[in-house]
C-alpha positions in Angstrom: 0.2 0.0 -0.1 1.5 3.6 -0.7 2.3 5.8 1.9 -0.2 8.5 3.1 0.5 12.1 1.2 1.8 14.6 2.9 1.3 17.9 1.7 1.6 20.9 3.6 1.3 24.9 2.4 5.1 25.6 2.0 5.2 23.0 -0.7 2.7 25.1 -2.9 4.4 28.9 -1.8 7.7 26.9 -3.4 6.0 26.1 -6.4 4.7 30.0 -6.6 1.3 29.7 -4.9 0.2 32.8 -3.8 0.1 33.1 -0.3 -3.7 33.5 1.4 -6.4 31.1 1.2 -6.0 29.2 -1.6 -3.2 26.9 0.1 -5.7 26.4 2.5 -7.8 25.2 0.2 -5.6 23.4 -2.1 -4.2 21.2 0.4 -7.7 20.2 1.8 -8.8 19.1 -1.6 -6.1 17.1 -3.2 -5.3 15.6 0.5 -9.2 14.3 0.4 -8.8 13.4 -3.2 -5.6 12.1 -3.6 -4.1 11.7 -0.4 -2.6 8.1 -1.5 -0.9 10.0 -4.6 3.0 10.3 -4.7 3.8 14.2 -4.1 5.3 15.0 -7.1 2.3 13.8 -8.8 0.4 15.8 -6.6 2.5 19.1 -7.0 2.6 19.0 -10.9 -1.0 19.1 -11.2 -1.3 22.1 -8.8 1.4 23.9 -11.0 -0.7 22.9 -13.9 -3.6 24.3 -12.0 -1.9 27.4 -11.1 -0.6 28.3 -14.8 -4.1 28.1 -16.4 -6.9 28.5 -13.6 -9.5 29.3 -16.5 -9.3 25.9 -17.1 -10.2 24.4 -13.9 -13.0 26.7 -13.0 -15.8 23.7 -13.6 -13.8 20.8 -13.5 -15.3 18.1 -10.3 -12.5 18.2 -7.9 -10.3 21.4 -8.9 -12.8 24.1 -9.3 -12.6 25.4 -6.0 -9.1 25.5 -6.3 -9.5 27.2 -9.9 -11.8 29.8 -8.0 -9.9 30.6 -5.5 -6.6 31.6 -8.0 -9.0 33.4 -10.2 -10.5 35.7 -7.4 -6.6 36.0 -6.3 -6.1 37.7 -9.7 -9.4 39.3 -9.6 -8.1 41.1 -6.4 -4.7 42.6 -7.3 -3.6 45.4 -9.7 -2.7 43.9 -13.1 0.1 45.6 -15.1 -1.5 46.0 -18.7 0.0 44.8 -22.1 0.2 47.1 -24.4 -2.3 47.0 -27.6 0.0 46.0 -30.0 3.5 44.3 -29.9 7.3 46.1 -31.1 8.0 45.1 -33.9 10.3 41.7 -34.4 11.6 39.2 -37.2 10.9 35.4 -37.0 13.3 33.8 -38.9 12.1 30.4 -40.5 8.5 31.3 -39.4 7.3 28.4 -41.5 9.0 25.9 -39.4 8.4 27.2 -35.9 4.5 26.1 -34.4 2.1 28.8 -33.3 2.4 28.5 -29.7 6.0 29.1 -30.0 5.0 32.7 -32.1 1.9 33.3 -30.1 4.7 33.6 -26.4 7.0 36.0 -28.7 4.2 38.5 -29.9 3.0 38.0 -26.0 6.8 39.2 -25.1 6.9 41.9 -27.2 3.6 43.4 -25.6 5.3 43.9 -22.3 5.5 47.8 -21.8 9.4 46.9 -21.1 10.2 45.3 -24.1 12.7 47.2 -26.2 13.9 44.9 -28.6 13.4 40.9 -29.6 13.5 38.1 -32.5 12.6 34.6 -32.7 15.2 32.3 -33.9 14.5 29.6 -36.4 15.0 26.3 -33.5 12.3 28.3 -31.9 9.9 26.0 -29.6 7.3 26.9 -27.2 8.5 26.8 -23.5 7.1 28.7 -20.3 6.6 32.5 -20.6 9.6 33.4 -23.6 9.9 30.5 -26.2 13.0 28.3 -26.0 14.6 30.5 -29.0 13.2 33.9 -27.9 15.2 36.7 -27.7 14.0 39.9 -26.0 15.7 43.0 -24.9 14.2 45.4 -22.0 15.4 48.6 -20.5 16.6 48.4 -17.1 14.5 45.3 -15.6 15.4 41.7 -15.9 13.5 38.6 -16.5 14.2 35.7 -14.1 12.3 33.1 -16.4 13.1 34.7 -19.4 16.2 33.8 -18.8 15.3 30.3 -18.0 15.9 27.6 -15.6 19.4 25.9 -16.3 20.8 29.5 -16.2 24.2 30.0 -18.0 23.5 26.3 -20.2 26.7 26.1 -22.4 28.3 24.7 -25.8 31.8 24.2 -25.2 34.2 22.5 -27.7 38.1 21.4 -27.9 39.7 20.0 -30.8 42.5 17.8 -31.0 45.6 17.1 -33.5 43.7 13.7 -33.8 42.5 12.3 -37.2 39.5 10.3 -37.4 41.4 6.9 -37.6 42.0 7.5 -33.6 37.8 7.9 -32.9 37.5 4.9 -34.5 40.4 2.5 -33.7 39.8 3.7 -30.2 35.7 3.9 -30.2 35.8 1.3 -26.8 38.2 3.4 -25.4 36.6 6.4 -25.4 33.3 5.1 -24.8 34.7 4.1 -21.3 36.6 7.4 -21.0 33.0 8.9 -21.0 32.0 6.3 -18.3 35.1 7.0 -15.8 34.9 10.7 -16.9 31.5 12.1 -17.1 28.8 12.0 -14.1 25.1 13.1 -15.4 21.6 13.7 -14.0 21.8 13.0 -10.0 24.9 11.4 -10.1 28.2 13.1 -9.1 31.9 12.8 -8.3 33.0 11.0 -5.5 35.9 12.6 -4.8 35.0 16.6 -7.4 37.9 18.9 -8.6 38.2 21.9 -6.4 37.2 25.0 -8.3 38.4 28.9 -7.9 34.5 29.6 -8.6 33.4 28.0 -5.2 35.7 30.9 -3.9 33.9 33.7 -5.2 33.3 36.0 -2.6 29.4 35.9 -3.9 28.6 33.3 -1.8 28.8 34.9 1.2 27.6 38.0 0.4 24.5 37.3 -1.4 21.6 35.6 1.2 20.2 33.5 -1.9 23.2 31.7 -2.8 25.2 30.6 0.6 23.8 27.5 1.3 23.4 26.5 -2.0 27.3 26.4 -2.0 27.5 22.9 -0.7 24.8 21.6 -3.4 27.3 23.0 -6.1 30.5 21.9 -4.6 29.5 18.2 -4.7 28.0 18.9 -8.5 30.8 20.9 -10.4 32.2 18.4 -13.0 28.6 16.9 -13.9 25.6 17.4 -15.9 22.2 17.6 -15.8 20.1 15.2 -17.6 17.2 15.9 -20.5 19.2 17.3 -23.6 22.9 17.6 -21.8 25.4 15.3 -23.5 29.3 15.1 -23.8 30.7 13.2 -26.6 33.6 12.6 -29.0 33.4 13.3 -32.8 35.0 14.4 -35.7 35.7 17.9 -36.0 35.8 19.4 -39.9 37.7 22.7 -40.4 36.1 24.3 -43.8 37.3 27.7 -43.3 40.7 28.8 -44.0 40.0 32.4 -42.4 39.7 30.5 -39.2 40.7 32.1 -35.9 42.3 28.9 -34.6 44.8 29.2 -37.5 44.1 25.8 -38.2 44.9 24.0 -41.1 41.5 23.0 -43.0 41.2 18.9 -42.4 39.2 16.7 -40.1 40.3 16.2 -36.3 38.8 14.7 -32.8 36.9 16.8 -30.9 34.8 17.0 -27.5 31.6 18.6 -27.2 29.5 19.0 -24.2 26.2 20.8 -23.3 24.9 21.3 -20.3 24.3 24.4 -17.6 24.6 25.7 -13.7 22.6 22.2 -12.2 20.8 22.5 -9.1 22.7 25.5 -8.0 21.0 27.2 -11.0 18.3 26.2 -10.9 17.4 27.1 -7.2 18.4 30.5 -8.3 16.0 30.6 -11.0 12.9 29.8 -8.8 14.0 31.8 -5.8 14.4 35.2 -8.1 11.2 34.1 -10.2 8.4 33.7 -7.4 10.1 37.1 -6.2 9.5 38.3 -9.6 5.8 37.1 -9.9 4.9 38.2 -6.1 5.9 42.0 -7.0 4.8 42.2 -11.1 1.6 41.0 -11.7 0.8 40.7 -15.3 -2.3 39.1 -17.2 -2.2 35.3 -17.1 -0.9 34.9 -20.6 2.2 36.8 -19.7 2.6 35.8 -15.7 6.1 34.0 -16.2 7.7 37.5 -17.5 7.4 39.2 -14.8 10.5 41.2 -14.1 12.6 42.6 -11.5 14.0 46.3 -11.8 17.8 46.9 -11.9 17.5 49.8 -9.7 16.1 47.2 -6.9 17.5 44.9 -4.6 16.5 41.8 -5.6 17.7 42.8 -9.6 21.0 43.6 -8.5 21.2 40.2 -6.4 19.6 38.6 -9.0 22.0 40.3 -11.7 24.9 39.1 -9.2 24.0 35.4 -8.8 23.0 34.5 -12.6 26.2 35.9 -13.3 27.9 33.5 -10.5 25.9 30.2 -11.7 27.2 31.1 -15.3 30.9 31.1 -13.9 29.9 27.9 -12.3 28.5 26.3 -15.6 31.3 27.6 -17.8 33.6 25.9 -14.5 31.5 22.5 -15.3 32.5 22.1 -18.8 36.4 22.9 -17.9 36.1 20.3 -15.5 34.7 17.8 -18.0 36.9 19.0 -21.0 40.2 18.6 -18.3 39.7 15.5 -17.3 39.0 14.0 -20.8 42.3 15.7 -21.8 44.1 13.4 -19.2 42.2 10.5 -19.5 43.2 11.2 -23.8 46.8 12.3 -22.7 46.7 15.2 -25.5 46.1 19.0 -24.9 43.6 20.5 -27.0 45.0 22.7 -30.0 41.8 24.7 -30.0 38.3 25.7 -28.0 35.3 27.5 -28.0 32.4 27.9 -26.1 29.1 30.2 -25.8 26.1 30.0 -23.2 22.1 30.6 -23.8 19.5 30.7 -20.9 21.8 34.4 -19.9 21.2 38.6 -19.9 23.6 40.2 -21.2 23.9 44.1 -20.9 24.3 45.0 -24.8 23.3 48.2 -26.7 20.8 48.7 -29.5 22.0 50.4 -32.9 19.8 53.1 -32.0 22.4 53.6 -28.7 20.1 52.4 -25.6 21.5 50.4 -23.3 19.2 47.3 -22.8 19.3 43.9 -21.2 18.9 41.1 -23.6 17.8 37.7 -22.8 18.7 35.1 -24.5 16.9 31.6 -23.8 18.1 28.9 -26.1 19.6 31.6 -28.3 23.4 31.8 -29.7 24.9 35.4 -28.9 25.8 36.0 -32.8 27.7 39.5 -32.4 30.4 40.1 -35.1 32.9 37.6 -35.0 31.6 36.3 -31.7 32.3 32.6 -32.2 30.2 29.5 -30.9 29.0 26.0 -31.4 24.9 25.6 -33.0 24.6 21.5 -32.4 22.4 19.2 -34.4 21.4 16.2 -32.8 23.1 12.7 -31.9 23.2 11.9 -35.5 23.2 15.3 -37.1 26.2 18.0 -37.1 26.6 20.9 -35.5 28.4 23.9 -36.7 31.1 26.2 -35.8 30.1 29.7 -36.2 31.1 32.9 -36.5 28.6 36.0 -35.6 27.5 38.2 -38.4 26.2 41.0 -36.3 22.7 41.5 -37.2 21.3 43.9 -35.0 17.9 42.6 -36.6 18.5 39.4 -35.0 19.8 41.3 -31.6 23.0 39.8 -32.5 21.7 36.0 -32.2 21.2 32.8 -33.7 19.8 29.7 -32.6 21.3 27.2 -29.7 20.5 24.4 -31.6 18.2 22.4 -34.1 15.5 23.1 -31.8 12.8 20.0 -31.0 10.0 18.8 -33.6 7.8 17.1 -31.1 7.6 17.0 -27.1 9.6 14.7 -25.1 6.2 12.7 -24.4 5.5 12.7 -28.4 8.2 11.3 -29.5 8.2 8.4 -26.1 5.0 7.5 -27.5 6.4 7.7 -31.7 9.3 6.0 -31.6 10.7 2.5 -29.9 14.4 1.6 -29.0 14.4 -0.9 -31.8 14.0 2.3 -34.1 16.5 3.8 -32.2 19.0 1.5 -32.5 19.6 0.6 -35.9 19.2 4.4 -36.9 22.1 4.7 -34.1 23.6 1.9 -36.3 23.4 3.1 -40.3 25.1 6.8 -38.5 28.1 4.7 -36.6 27.0 7.1 -33.3 27.7 4.8 -30.4 25.2 6.3 -27.7 25.6 5.3 -23.6 22.9 6.2 -21.9 19.9 8.3 -24.0 16.2 8.1 -24.1 13.8 7.6 -26.9 12.7 11.7 -25.2 15.7 12.3 -26.8 15.5 10.4 -30.1 16.9 12.4 -33.2 13.6 12.1 -35.1 12.4 14.5 -31.9 14.4 17.4 -33.7 14.0 19.7 -36.5 16.6 19.1 -39.6 19.6 21.3 -38.4 20.7 22.2 -41.9 17.3 23.4 -42.5 17.7 25.3 -39.2 20.8 26.5 -40.6 19.6 28.1 -44.1 17.0 29.9 -41.8 20.1 31.8 -40.2 22.9 32.4 -43.4 22.6 36.3 -42.4 23.0 35.6 -38.7 26.1 33.5 -38.6 28.7 32.2 -41.2 30.0 28.8 -40.5 33.8 28.1 -39.8 33.7 23.8 -39.3 31.5 21.1 -38.2 31.3 18.5 -35.7 30.1 15.2 -36.2 28.6 13.2 -32.8 30.6 9.8 -32.9 30.3 8.2 -29.2 27.9 10.7 -27.5 27.0 9.8 -23.3 23.7 11.2 -22.0 22.1 10.5 -18.5 20.2 7.0 -17.5 
């Protein structure tokens, strides 16, 4: 028999329920109808009701919760959106789902919006769509940065031919197993790092209690679409910044972010923003903090610390693998997304540019845009397109949701596809199957005005969670 559900008011506050009568009503309803259900399932349903209470107003069980939430909304001052959005471009519009377009339309109606753009890999998220770029004036939006603050790509290139990979595939598989950790797993003896000595761990109250978690998880990667992989780099532009001859090399590519450290920062400041900045329901996840406020400045400092921490995690991954290979990399490229930068628009205004799943692509800025586990990624140089707010896609972008992918494919189909592409996969699930992603080459064709391609990376030995 399953254990009786234990649900407390603080559990609801942690998922952004407003303090007041609604918490007591919600706890009472869930304890009455779902007392044998798992707590995480109950909280997930409560989050769903919170996001769209109007859809549950007549629900047999959840109507009391929905009505209290809607009553809360009518009793507060709501900041109105502009009637029309600021002008913004959509790159590859025919390749983007309507939900993502609608989210961008809403974001550009914010009274603080200064500029924006939607990248060709865009798909629906929470608040700002994945692939959305939003510039604001003197405010920062925690949820437009995202939960995985500072998530990034890092590529190291080695002076080894593709033959090395083919001849040592089993050894490379073992290297990834020994030198990487994913999801809830971490190293028993993680390496130390200067980022953990940052004074902000003492000065910013919110991050102070997160230091132990950060120390434990450093050098590890998240779950979902995060990966570390060996592959073949091909340099295609003889005028590349690495001074490398045209040709093919061994490469290591990693994708991960700031782990639980960044997620807790995002959670705390999103809650503060949503309490102080009440927006219409379709825009409520875009609540902002004023950069002149204590909370806004704290978030800015904590976000930057989380970005530095994410970079340190990648540094540890690449250092471990370089040591295992017995080689020093001859070149490295690193870029991040899920972040906010202070930049200037073409008209000279200083703004906060949020890139939620978008790659910085200012003039001359290098980056990596990955495909899937069986399709190429691209090493790029930004062209500094002001219309795109100096941005590009951060990958191929999802073609279907994780749930749909799991229902659409099976492991046999995936195994056959991996064999055809000569890719060895460690871990990974059907939700990350290559078929769940857009065609990276189509995405790249939509952004030829945003980036120039210097080279490519083809995955061959891939490790993911599970």
